[in-house]
C-alpha positions in Angstrom: 133.7 146.3 136.0 130.5 147.5 138.4 129.3 145.6 140.9 125.4 145.0 140.9 122.6 143.1 141.9 120.5 140.3 139.5 117.2 140.3 138.7 117.1 136.0 138.1 114.6 135.8 135.6 114.7 133.6 132.8 112.6 134.7 130.1 113.8 133.3 126.9 110.6 131.0 126.0 108.2 133.8 126.7 110.1 136.7 124.7 110.4 133.8 121.9 106.9 133.9 121.4 106.5 137.7 122.0 109.3 138.9 119.4 108.7 136.3 116.5 112.5 135.6 116.1 113.5 133.0 114.6 116.3 130.6 114.0 118.4 131.7 111.1 121.0 129.3 109.3 123.0 131.8 108.0 123.5 133.4 111.3 124.4 130.2 113.1 126.9 129.7 110.6 128.9 132.7 111.0 128.3 132.5 114.8 129.7 129.0 115.0 132.8 130.2 113.2 134.3 131.6 116.8 137.4 130.1 117.5 138.0 129.2 120.7 141.8 129.3 120.1 141.5 132.7 119.2 139.6 133.7 122.3 142.1 132.1 124.1 145.2 133.4 122.7 143.6 137.2 122.7 143.5 137.3 126.1 146.6 135.9 126.5 148.3 138.3 124.5 145.9 141.1 126.1 147.1 139.9 129.9 150.8 140.1 128.6 150.2 144.1 127.9 150.2 144.8 131.4 148.4 146.9 132.9 146.6 149.6 131.2 146.2 152.9 133.2 146.2 156.3 131.6 149.4 157.3 130.7 151.5 154.5 130.5 152.7 152.5 127.8 151.1 149.3 128.2 147.8 151.2 127.5 149.1 152.8 124.2 150.4 149.3 122.9 147.0 148.2 123.3 145.8 150.8 121.3 148.4 149.7 119.2 147.5 145.7 119.2 143.9 146.6 118.9 144.6 148.6 115.3 146.7 145.4 114.4 143.8 143.0 114.9 141.1 145.0 113.1 144.0 145.6 109.7 144.6 142.2 110.2 140.5 141.2 109.7 141.0 143.2 106.5 139.5 146.3 107.8 141.4 149.6 106.5 143.2 152.5 107.8 140.5 154.7 106.6 137.6 152.7 108.4 139.8 153.0 111.7 139.5 156.7 113.9 141.2 157.7 116.6 139.1 159.8 118.8 141.6 161.2 121.2 140.4 163.1 124.8 142.1 164.4 128.0 142.0 161.9 130.7 143.2 164.3 133.9 146.4 165.3 132.6 146.9 162.8 130.0 145.6 162.1 126.7 144.1 158.9 125.9 142.3 157.4 122.6 139.2 155.8 121.6 139.6 153.6 118.6 136.6 153.4 116.7 136.3 150.7 113.3 133.5 152.0 111.3 131.7 149.4 108.9 129.4 150.9 106.3 125.9 149.5 105.7 124.2 149.1 102.6 120.8 150.1 103.3 120.8 152.8 106.6 124.6 153.6 106.1 123.8 156.6 108.0 122.3 154.9 110.6 124.6 153.0 113.6 124.9 149.8 115.4 126.9 150.1 118.5 128.9 147.4 120.0 131.6 148.9 123.0 133.3 147.7 125.1 136.9 149.6 127.3 140.4 148.7 127.4 141.8 150.8 130.0 142.4 148.5 133.2 142.8 149.9 137.1 145.4 147.8 139.5 145.9 144.6 136.7 146.2 143.3 133.6 142.6 143.4 133.7 142.3 140.5 131.7 138.4 140.2 132.1 137.4 143.5 133.2 137.7 144.0 130.5 139.9 141.8 128.0 136.7 139.5 128.2 135.0 142.2 126.1 137.5 143.5 123.7 137.9 139.8 122.8 134.3 139.5 122.5 134.1 142.5 120.1 137.3 141.4 118.1 135.8 138.3 117.4 132.6 139.9 116.0 134.6 142.4 114.1 136.7 139.0 112.8 133.1 137.4 111.5 131.4 140.5 110.1 134.1 141.6 108.3 132.6 140.2 104.9 129.0 140.0 106.0 126.7 142.9 104.6 124.4 144.8 106.8 121.8 146.7 106.3 122.8 149.0 108.9 126.5 150.4 109.9 128.1 149.1 112.5 130.9 151.2 115.1 132.7 148.9 116.6 134.2 150.9 119.6 136.6 150.2 121.8 136.7 152.8 124.8 139.3 154.1 127.1 138.5 155.9 130.0 136.4 154.1 131.4 137.8 152.6 135.0 138.7 156.4 135.7 134.6 157.6 135.3 133.5 157.1 131.8 136.0 159.7 130.8 136.0 158.5 127.1 132.7 157.4 126.5 131.4 160.6 127.7 133.9 162.1 125.7 132.7 160.5 122.4 129.1 161.2 123.1 129.5 165.0 123.5 132.4 165.7 120.6 131.2 163.3 117.8 127.8 162.3 118.4 126.6 165.2 119.6 128.8 166.8 117.3 127.9 165.4 114.2 125.6 167.4 112.0 122.9 166.2 112.0 123.7 164.4 114.7 125.0 160.8 114.7 121.4 158.5 114.1 122.1 155.7 116.3 119.4 152.4 116.0 121.1 151.4 119.0 124.5 150.4 121.4 125.4 147.4 122.6 128.1 147.6 125.2 130.7 144.5 126.7 131.9 144.3 129.6 133.2 141.9 132.0 132.3 138.5 130.6 134.9 135.9 131.4 133.5 133.9 134.1 134.9 132.6 137.1 137.3 129.7 136.9 136.2 126.8 138.6 132.4 127.5 138.8 129.2 126.4 136.2 129.3 129.5 133.9 125.9 128.9 131.6 124.2 132.1 132.1 125.0 135.6 130.8 123.2 138.6 132.1 121.3 140.6 129.4 121.0 145.0 130.7 118.4 147.2 130.0 117.9 150.5 130.8 115.8 151.2 133.8 117.2 155.2 134.4 116.3 158.8 133.5 115.5 159.4 131.3 112.7 157.2 130.6 111.7 158.2 127.2 113.8 154.8 125.5 113.1 152.7 128.4 110.5 150.8 126.3 112.8 150.6 123.1 115.5 149.2 125.3 113.2 146.8 126.7 112.2 145.1 123.8 116.1 145.6 122.3 117.2 144.1 125.0 114.7 141.0 124.7 116.0 140.6 121.5 119.3 140.1 122.6 118.0 137.2 125.1 116.1 135.1 122.3 119.7 135.6 120.3 121.7 134.2 122.8 118.9 131.1 123.5 119.2 131.0 119.4 123.2 130.9 118.6 125.0 130.0 121.7 124.3 127.5 124.7 124.0 129.6 127.2 120.9 130.9 129.5 119.8 134.7 129.9 119.0 136.9 133.0 117.7 140.1 132.8 118.9 142.9 134.5 119.5 146.3 134.4 122.3 148.3 132.8 124.7 150.3 135.4 128.1 152.1 135.5 130.1 151.3 132.1 129.8 152.6 128.6 126.6 153.1 127.8 125.3 155.4 130.2 126.5 158.2 128.3 125.0 157.1 125.6 121.3 156.3 127.5 121.8 159.8 129.6 121.9 161.3 125.6 118.8 159.2 125.1 120.1 156.5 122.8 118.8 152.9 123.2 121.2 150.5 124.7 121.7 147.1 126.1 124.7 144.8 127.3 126.9 141.9 128.0 127.6 141.7 131.8 128.9 137.9 133.7 126.2 136.6 135.7 128.9 134.7 138.1 130.8 137.9 138.9 134.5 137.9 139.5 136.1 138.5 142.9 139.0 139.6 141.3 138.0 142.8 139.9 140.9 146.3 139.7 143.3 144.0 141.1 146.5 142.0 140.5 145.0 138.7 140.3 142.2 139.8 137.5 144.0 137.2 135.4 143.1 134.5 132.8 144.0 131.6 135.4 141.3 133.0 137.3 138.7 133.1 134.3 136.7 131.0 131.8 137.6 131.1 128.7 135.5 129.0 127.1 132.4 131.1 128.8 134.1 133.8 126.6 133.4 131.5 123.8 130.6 131.3 124.4 129.8 134.8 125.0 131.1 135.9 121.8 128.7 133.2 119.8 125.8 134.8 121.5 127.3 138.6 120.2 127.8 137.4 116.9 124.8 135.7 116.3 122.9 139.1 118.3 125.0 142.0 115.9 124.0 139.9 112.9 119.9 140.5 113.8 120.7 143.9 115.2 122.7 145.1 112.0 120.2 143.0 109.8 122.8 140.8 107.9 120.9 138.7 104.8 119.2 135.3 105.9 120.2 133.9 102.8 122.3 134.6 99.5 119.4 135.6 97.5 118.0 137.5 100.2 115.5 140.2 98.0 116.8 143.1 99.9 120.1 142.8 98.7 119.1 142.0 94.8 121.1 143.5 92.7 119.8 144.7 89.4 121.3 143.4 86.8 119.9 146.3 84.5 121.5 149.6 86.6 125.2 150.3 86.4 127.7 153.1 87.6 130.2 154.0 85.5 133.3 154.8 85.3 134.4 153.2 88.4 137.0 154.7 89.3 135.4 158.0 88.9 137.5 161.3 88.1 134.9 164.2 87.5 131.4 162.7 86.9 129.9 159.1 87.4 127.1 158.5 84.8 124.3 155.9 86.0 122.4 153.5 83.1 119.0 153.5 84.3 118.3 150.7 82.3 115.9 150.4 80.0 112.3 151.0 82.0 113.9 153.7 84.2 111.5 154.5 86.9 109.9 158.2 87.8 112.0 159.7 90.6 115.8 159.1 92.0 117.8 159.4 94.9 121.2 158.8 95.0 123.5 159.1 98.2 127.2 159.1 99.1 128.4 158.0 102.5 132.3 158.0 103.3 133.7 155.5 104.7 133.0 156.3 108.2 129.2 156.2 107.3 128.9 160.1 106.9 126.5 161.2 103.8 128.3 163.7 101.5 126.5 163.6 98.8 122.3 163.8 98.1 120.8 164.3 94.6 117.6 163.5 93.5 116.8 163.4 90.0 113.9 162.2 86.9 113.9 158.8 85.2 113.7 160.9 81.6 116.7 159.2 80.3 118.2 155.7 80.8 122.0 157.8 81.4 122.5 160.2 83.9 126.1 161.5 84.6 126.3 163.9 87.9 129.5 165.9 88.6 131.2 165.2 91.7 134.5 166.7 91.6 133.5 168.5 95.0 134.3 165.0 97.0 137.7 164.1 98.0 139.9 160.8 96.7 138.5 157.6 98.4 135.8 154.8 98.9 132.4 155.4 98.9 129.3 153.6 99.1 126.5 154.8 96.3 122.8 154.1 97.2 120.6 154.8 94.4 116.5 154.3 95.7 113.4 154.8 94.0 109.6 153.4 94.6 110.4 150.3 93.5 114.3 149.9 93.5 117.4 150.4 95.6 120.8 148.8 94.5 124.4 149.3 96.4 127.7 150.0 95.1 131.3 150.8 96.3 132.8 153.7 94.4 136.0 155.0 94.7 136.9 158.7 93.7 140.4 159.3 92.2 
């Protein structure tokens, strides 16, 4: 949670004109599948888990609850990563769920929020953000996106952004090469206030230091504002990023944006941070806006026959599952040069090979790869083909 001043700047019409974004019916169809019953039930379940402080059973139970939610949506155990860290004298956990992109599997759009709480159950701060991320993850599970997505549930936020700092320092910067992040979309306290007219969401941009990515953050946040107007009934308020889990990313010179409630609760960090003091319909509308934004940011297909997702029927991969050698049928008119990349279920590139299209069938030795599922991307000057393959 954070306390902040808001700039009452409604920029939707202006930004629509600048960004060139337009309404996409396919995105609206998905955003409209956000479920009010899911939102209310998730908030109820989150509240019942108790006060989620470091070192407590409720915090561990909430981590398990989150894992089970993602598995229930259809994500596999291999897509779920446990990131442990020390928080004071306790061990806490971040939960990362990775959905591999089809065109840029090693570039990530991160949507994140914390699940720990302080002094109370944290149903608004930040069960509302957790709730929003869960609905986005549920609806995008079977939707192809060009960019990979990481759904991250951080712990340790209430202790000074401990979990997100750990993730940036040890995972983002510990990846070789450094993890390539398109943007970070943080969602913190978006439950609204019971009895008030909650019709505006605050969209947050980077105005701090380092200033390298401030302009890019401003652009992304303007796109977020547009998505809110296109895919939800909410108005928008433009403000600045402050004191939540996007800040370690901002300090790492990543591009950030975020959501925060405009009517700010008076129940934060207390035993009265409960569903009865929130507006679950507002949380539902925020989830619709976030879903539309993530479809835009990660670039989902706009129609079923979107050109960027065309399957080239002549090109095929076999056998699948693969034991040692993968054979690629390049079709009857191979191009001059090809690049094959394989990314594991976490989105990490594990194999890269260039070869000439001098023959129709090309066999590549993959016996150094571990068993599991991979996304194969075959590209040339005119062709991009993506396919999931399994190593046995």
